[in-house]
N, C-alpha and C positions, 0 to 999 in steps of 0.2 A: 532398397528400392524407393525412390522420391513416389507422394500420391499421384502427381500426373500421369509419372513415368505406369505406375501401376493400373491407374485407369486406363490408360492408352493400352496394355496387355491386355485388360480385360474386355476392352471394348472392340480389339481385334480378334481376341477369341471367341466371342460371340457372334463379333460378324462374319468368321471363317463359317461357324457350326449352322448359321441361318444358312448360309448358300450352299452347305452341305446336305442341310435339309431341303434347300430347293431345288438341288439338283436329283436329292432320291425322288421327291415328289412330283416334280415337273420335268425337267428337261430331260432327265434320263429315259421317259416313255416316249418321248418324241424325237430323240436322234438328233435335234438341228435346234440353232439359237434363232430366237424370235425374228432376227432383223437378217436373216439369209432367205425370206420368200422369194428372193428373185431366182435364186437356184432351185427350186420347186416345180413340179408342172400344174400344181394345184394353188392358186392364192387362196382359196377358202380351207384348204389344209394346214398350209401354213399360219392364218390367221388363228384357228382355231388351236393350233400348237403354242400360240402366244398365249393366247387365252388361259391355257392349261399352266403355262409356264407361271403366271402371272398369279395363276390361283395357287400353283404350287408353294410360291414365295409367299403368300398371303396366311398360307396355312402353316407354313414352316414360321412365319413371324408369331402365329397364333399358339403354333405348339409350344416355342421358345418361352413366350409368355406363362404358359402352363406349366414349363419346366425348370421356372425361374427358383432357384435354391430355398430353402429355408432352412433358419436356424433354429434349432430345437434346444433349447434351456430347461433341464431338468432342475426343480429348485428342492433343498432339502426340508423337512418339515421341522429340523432341530437346529437351532442356532451355533453358530462355530462359537462368537463370542459377542459380549458386550461392545458397542462403540464407545469409545470414550467421548466425553461433553466438548473435550479440548481439541478433536480431531482437525477443526476446520479453524483455524486465526489469521494473524496478521502478524505483521513485520514492518515497523516503523524502521524503515531504510533510509540512511542519512536523514531523520526527523530534522536536523536543522541546516541553517542556510548552505544549502550546500547546490549539488550540479541541478538536481529537480526542484531546489527551492520549495522542499515540501514542509519545513517547519516554521523557522522566520521567514515570512512573507507568505505562507502558506496556513498550515493547519492552525498554528498558532494565530492568535486572536488582534496582537500588536500591530497597529497598521504604520508606524513610523520606523523609517531605516536609519539605522547607525544613533538610535535614541540615545546612549550613555557613553558615547564615543570611547568604546571599549576596544584596546588592540591597538589604538591607532598611534601615529606620530603628531605631537602637538605642532601645529604652526607648518602644516603642510596642505597642499590641495586637497589629496587624499584623504586626509582626516576631516574634513566637510563633507562628505557624501551624503547625498539625501539632504544637504542644506543649502539655503541659498537665502542672501539678502533681500529685505523688503522696503523700497522707500529710501534707500541710499545709505542705509546702515553699513556700519563696517563690522564683521564677523572671523572670528577665528577661535580654532580649537588651541586652548591652551594648558598647561599642566597649572592646575590650581593649587598656590602653595596652602590653602586651607581645603583640602577635595572635600567633597561629599560625604565619601566613604574611602576607606584603605582600599577597598576593591575597585573604586572607580577616581583616578586621579584627576582626569579629565574634565573641564569646562567648555561651554559655547560662550566666550566672549563678546559682547555685543556692546559696541559703542554707536552713540547716538549723537549725528553730527547737526553743526548748527545751520540756520536758515532753512530748516524743511517746516512746510504747513501738511503737511500727507502724512496719514498712517506712517511710521518707521518702527522695523524691526526685523523678522527672520519667519524663514517656513521650510518646510519639509515636504517631500516629492511622496513619499511613502515606498514601496516595494512596487515598481512598475506602474505606478500612480495611486489613485485614491478614491475608490468608488463611493460616492455620497448619496445617502439614501432619505428623504425628507421624513420626518417623524419619526426619527429614529434615533432614540437619546445616545451620545458619545458622549464616553468619560475620559477628561484628559486631565492629566495632573503633570506638574513639574517643581523641581526645587531652582529656587534663586537666591543668589546675595550679592551686595552692593560691596565690590574690592574694598570703595572707601565709603565713610559715612557721607550720606547726603540730606539734605532737604527737602528731598524731593517726595512727594506724596501725590499718589496718581492712580490711574487706573491701568491695567491691561486688557487689550482685547484679544480674547482667544477664542478662534472657531475654524472655520473649513471655507474656500475659496476657492473660484477659478483661478486660471493659469493669468487669466485678463484681468482679475482683481474683484472681480465680482462674488460677493460674499454670500455662501450659500448657509450660513446660520453662525451663531457667535453669542460669546456671553462676556462681562467684563467683571474682572475682578482687582483686588485692591493693590498695589504694590507701594512698600513705604523703604526710602532710601536709608531709613536708620537701621535696617537688616541686613547687617555686616557677616551673620552665620547662617547656614543653609535652614530655609525654609520649605515645606513641601507645600504647593497649593495644590487642592483638589477640586474640578469641578465638572460640571454636566451641562451640554448645551443640545439643542433638538433644531437640526436644517428645515428650515421653511420649502425648500424646494431640493428635488433632485440635480443631480448631475447629469450631462446629457453625453460625457465621456468621464474618461479617467486621468485626466491632465489637470489636476487639482492640488490645492497645498494645504496642509495643517497651518496654521499660522498663530503669532503673538507678534502683537503691534500696541505701540505706546503712541500718545498723538507726539508728534513731530516737534512741536513749538514747544510743548511742557517739559518733554524729555532733552530736547538737546544739551547735549555736551556731561549725559550720563555714562557712567558704563554698569553695565549688570552682567553677571557671570549665571548662566544657567546649565541645570544638569540634571541628568535622568529623567527625561521627557517620557511621556506617554501618551497613546491614543488608544481607544479601545472603544469597537462598536459591541452591540449586545453579541454575547457570546455563546456557546453550547450550553442549556441548561443553567444559563445565568450564573454561571463559576466566575469569580473575581480570577484576574489571570488565566484565562482560559481559550477555549479552541473558538475558531471561527463557524458560527451556525451552522451553515451549510454542508461544512468537510464535515464536522462533527457528527454530524446526521447522517450523513452518506456511508460514514464509517461504523456507528451502530446499526446500521440497516444490514450490513452483511452477518449479524449478531456474532463475532469472533468468541471462539472457546478459549482463548488466550492471545497476549499481545508480547509479542517480545521487543523488548529497549533495552538500550537507546539507540540501539542500532548497530552494524554490524561494522562499518567503515566508523561510525561515529564515535567508538571507543578510541580510537587516539591514529594520526597520522604520524606523530612524533612521541618520545616518552614525554616532553615537556608540552604538549597541546592535547594530552590525552584527556579522556572526558573521566572529571572528577566528580563523584557523586557531592561530597560536601561543598564544591564551591557551585552546587547546582540547586541548593536549598537556602531557606529563611527568605528574607526581604529583596526585594529585586537590587536595593542599591547595594547590596552586601554581594552580588554577583558580578565576578570583573569576566565573565567571558574569555571566548578562547578563538584563536583561528581552527578553521574547521577543515573538513578534510581537502576542501575543493578551492582553499585560500581564503573563503570568506569568512567573516568574524561572526561567531555564534553568540546571542546573547546570552544562551541556557536559562531562558525566561522559562522554557519550556524542560525543566527539570526532574529529577526523581521525584520530588511529591507529585508535581503535577502528573507525571506519568501512571503512577501508583494510583490517585484517585481516578484518573480518567479509566483507567480497568474499572475499577470499583463500579463509576458509572454506567458502563456498557458490559458489565458481568464477564469479565474478562479475567481469566486470569495471568498474574503477570510471569513471564520469562525473562529476568534480570539478568542483564550482561555483566561481565567483572574485567578489567583489564587484565591481558595474562602475562605482560610483562613484554610482549612483543608485539610494536608498531607496523603500519603500512609500508613504510620507507625502510622496513628491513632491520632498524634498529632493536636493539634487545637489552633488557635489563640483564646484568650479570647476574648468576646463580648467589655470588658472595653478597649481593646489594638488593637482593630479594626482598626482605622481610619489612622493610615498611611498605610495599607495594601492597604484600600479602594483608598487611595489618589495615590498609585503608579497604583491602577489596572486604576483608571481614566487617569492618566498619558498617561498610554498606550494606551488608546482610544484616548488620545488628540493628539498624534501624526501623526492621520488621517485627522485632521481637521486644519483648518486655522489660528487657534488661538493657543497662547503659545507657541508652538514646531515649528512653522513654520520656525523659523531659523535650527533648527537641522533638519528637513528635506532637507532644502536647501544645509547643510553644507554636508547632505548625495549623495546628486546630485538629489534629486526627490524635488523640489518645491512646485509641485503641491501636493494636497490633495490625499491621496489614498480612494478609495469608501471603505465603510464599512455598512454591512446591518445587521449582527448579532455579538453578543459578548454571548460567552458561559461560564457560572460560576463555576468553576470548572470542576472536571470528576468524573462520577461514584460516586458522592457525595450521601451517602445513608443514609444519616441523616440529618439534618436540615441546609442549607447551610449559609452562611454569611450573610446580609444583601443586599439584590440584589443591582447593584449600583445604577440605575434609583432611589430609595429612599434614599439611600447613598448620594448622591451627595449633596443634600440640606443642610446636617448638616455637612458633610465632610468639605465643600466650602461656603463661604457666600458672595463673592465679584460680581461685578456686571458681572464680565467676566464669574463666574461661573453661572451664572442664562444664558447668553446666550449658554453656553456649555447643560445647560438643555436644551434649546428650540432647539439646533443641533442635541441634540440626542433621541429626542422624538420618531424619527422613526424607531430606532435601536430597532432589536427585542435582549431581553436578553433570553436567552436558559438556562432552569433548569437542571442540571444534574443527578438528585436522580430520584429514580422509580417515574412513572407516579403517581402523587397525594397522595404517600407513602413516607414521612410525606406530612399531608397537608400544603402547603407552604403560606406563605400571604408576600407581594400581591401573587395571585396568578398568575403562570407565564403564558405569552401567549405562549410559545414555550417550548416544553419537546424534551430532545435527548434521545433515546431509542438504547439500544444495546440488542444484540442477538448471542449467541453463541450455536447452537444445532446442530442433526443429520441433514442430507439430507431429512429423511423420515419428519422429524418437519416441517421442512422450508415447504416441499410441502402441509402438510397438513394445514397447518398455511398459506397459500398464502390469507386466506379471513382474516388476524388478525385484519386489519382496519377497514375492513366492519362495524361493530357495532358501531364505534366509534363514541361519540356524534359531531354534525355540529354545535359548540357554539364559532366559532372564534379561537380555540386552534389550535395549529401547528406543527407539527411531525418533528423531523429529525432522522432516521433511521442512528444512528451518526457511529454504529459499527456493522457487521454482517458478521458472514463465519458459513459455516457447518465445524466444526473442525474434527470431529471423521466420521467413516463409519455408517452403518446401522445394523450392528451386534451386537450392545448392548455391544461394549465395547473389545473383544477380538482382535481386529485390532490393529492397533498402534494408540496411544494416545498422540498427536493427528496424524493425518496423517501427514507425511511426506511432501507431497505436494497436492495442492488441487486435487480432483480425479474428471472424469466426472460425477461420481455418486453425488459428492460432489456440484460441479457446476450446475447440474441439478437442485438439490433441491432447493438451491439458485436462479436459474432462474424461478422456479414455484412460490417461494416467489416475487422476482421481479414483475413478471407479477399483482400481487397484489398490489405491490405498484405504479405500473400506473394506475391501477382502484382506488385507492383511493388518487391520486396526488392531490386532492383538498384540503386533510389536511395534507400529508406526503410531503414537499417541498424538502427533501434530502438525499440523503443514499447514506453509502460508506463501502465498502468491509472493515475488517482490519484482520490482521495487512497489510500494503500496501507494504514492504521491509523487505526481508533474506537475509543476507550475507550467502552462504551454507559453508564459512569457520568458522562461527562464532561459537558459544556457543551453546548450548541444544536450541531446538525452544520452543516455547509456543502453536502455532497453525500456521497451514501452511499461510501462505503468499501469496499475490497476483503476486508478481515480485521477484522471487529469482535472485541471481547475484553472480560473481567470479572475480577476476582480470580479466577474459578473456574474459566473457560471459554476457547476461543476458537471464533467463529464464522466460520465459512467461508462465504462468499455464493454464490450463485449463479455469480456474475460471476470469483469465486476458479475454479472447477470450470473453466468455461470458458477462462479465461487456463491452467489447468494443463493442460487437453486440448491448446489448441496449443502450448503451449513442451512439453508431455513427447512431444509428436508432430511436431517440427521436421522438416520434410524438410531434405535436405542438398544438394537442385536442385528448383527449379521447371518443373514440364511446362505450357508453355501449353495453352489449352484454349477451348472456346467461350465469350463473353464473358457473364455472366448480365444478365438484364434490373433496371438499376436500380431500376424500380417493380414488381417482381414478387415475390414471394415466397422465393423459393429462393438461394441462393447458395451458391460453393463455390471450393475450392482443393485443385489436386493435385500431388504430388510424389513424388522418390522419395528412398530411404533408400541406405546405403552397401552394404547387400546388394541383393537382387533385389524387396526389399518395397516396395509402392507405396502412399503413404498420402493418402486421398481425405478430405477435409472438407467435410460439406455441411450448410448451416441451412436450416432452414425457418422464416419467421416465423409463416407464416399458419397458419390454423387448421384447414386441412383437408391430407391427405395430400396429397404431390408425388411423383408417377413423373420420376424422371431415368435415362435411360437412356447409359450411359458407353459410347462407340464406342472401343475403345484398342487401341493398336498391339502390344501383349502379352496374352497368356493370363492369365486371373484363374482360379484355383482354388479358395482361401479364406483365411479368414483371421477377425478379432476387429472385431467393431463395439462400441464405445461409445458409448453415448445419453445424452445429458441431455435429460431432457422432462419437461412435466407436462401437465396437462389445463388447468388456470388459467393463462394468461399472467402475471398479476398477483402470484404467490406469490412468499414470499422465505424465505431462510433467516435466521432471526433467534434471539435468545434462546428465543423460545418456541417455536419449529419449528426447531431447528437443523439438521436433514437434510432439509428438506421435499422438496428436490429435489438428486438427486447422481446423477453417473454409474453406469449401468449397462452393465457389460461382456457381450458373448456370442460365443460361437464358431460362424460360419457357413460352412458349405460352398457354395460357389458352383461351377455347371457349367461346364467349360472354354471358355471362350468368349472372343471378343475383342467381345463386346458383350452387356453384363448390365443390367438396370433394378433400380434402388432405388428401393424407396419410403420418402421421408424423412417420419416420423411430424408430426402437427402439435406446432408450437412446439417443436421441436429442434432441437439439434446434434448431428449422426453422426460419430462419428471412424472411419473404415475402414483397416484395415492389411492390405489382400491381396498 
């Protein structure tokens, strides 16, 4: 039953009961309706009848309020289980240039689009995506006979015509524009070389300007015509003024007269603003801050679909580490070129900085296009996956880690094999290692990885896999009502040692059966509360569910069409935290250390709850009311309740969203509450609300 239909049924039943009470209290006494006075011999008698009839209705209304149902929740004195620190985490869905532009052009700090001309066809207009000529320059992407690296065979060739007295060069429009902020240090770099030696000696101006050519900030760097091999130039400049819009260019220009007749090749150009925690090749500050604000217990990467659309374009860890100039990039899931600047090392170090445990995915041999590696050809793919795990240990690739600036081993607990593999996946790593490698060092690796949890990504026990997985990744995308009605989804699962990751979930649509937006443009209060009701069940079942993550995480509102609502939306100026973001944050920042069993909620009801203890004497009560009426909940507890804080996420309209036009439509509001010292107390959960009580 949909939420609105259920609300109608409850309203109809309540109305019918009121009128039945009214009839018993008023109308049945006088045997006549109020509007039939013209049939009675005495108008006074009829008026009194009407007064008593109205009084009966008012009495009935009062009686109905007094008879409002109260949900009684009895709380156990003994904790059922410790709640994992990894319970609430994040999933980097399509983290690079995909439909939602969450990586390149998003959380990854690089501002230049098509910065290294990766995976493009030289001498085509498409190869110049993001680039434009300035001052009459000739520009073309060419296959350089002496490429800057084996990974990057292409270069931007710039020819400087004669007869120009204006600055001549080229510019980059960025991803959906560039936001320029004054008094902010921008780090620019590029490689250049002259295909033919020249006597030219001069300067190039590097900076940011408006589309009309107004310089916002720049710096001059030396350029020499004798430089026929690749030389990297790095510089920093600080704009003196901010832009009024995003229609701006990163530019490199030379004096038109001095450079007349010259040809210069450029490669691997880059522009970074300040990054989150000032990390080189790091994340955008505001997006990194928003992600860290969720205090995730884990980060699952490199993304589900990002593992590979085809066998040839799969995510290969060894092509995503090392110097940027040595990363070839690849065609991503949605047809965009991924720079892979956000690679394995960046994911792992980001996990460290936000104190999240890594859940690392490896390619399973099955691609999104349906192609799969034949079993007879699987060994090299297994080797690559095992090598991906090796980088985290002190054997084989310790030197590689040291070269990246991280000599210490990375912690690793889980490895996920593939993503949403709905058929038999390739041989699991643990069983494959023995025949993929036979050296003594490999046997040491086997011993080191005995403690790893390998996560299966197909449907649970469909098909039956061998060996039987110890961990499963479960994905759910449903309506808000489904999530609430299935808050007890995991209650019936066997406790046989198998653990579950709720790796992706979200309420994608409204409860109206699909007549609304498909999917929701942004999470609504209704969808966030449906998810929150489900999350109370995840806490209750945290003995077998070790982690859960909303999906997708990031959405660039300037990007292409959405697939489903995202936790965090953004543009070049701002970050928009959804209502689901605040719901997730409230659960994550109020994660108990232990779960206290209590009366189970009615799956078809309106109110859901979860209760736990902290390391001290505090207790955390989470209450979700998905209905449009206040709900009285009486907690009977084995401990005294005195005072505490109550944080409520609520609104009168369940269809409201936080969006670029109303970014703070619904935000949590905290209050301090004093409760009489008692072991039984009643909380009135507001309509359409999530309440967090720390008492």
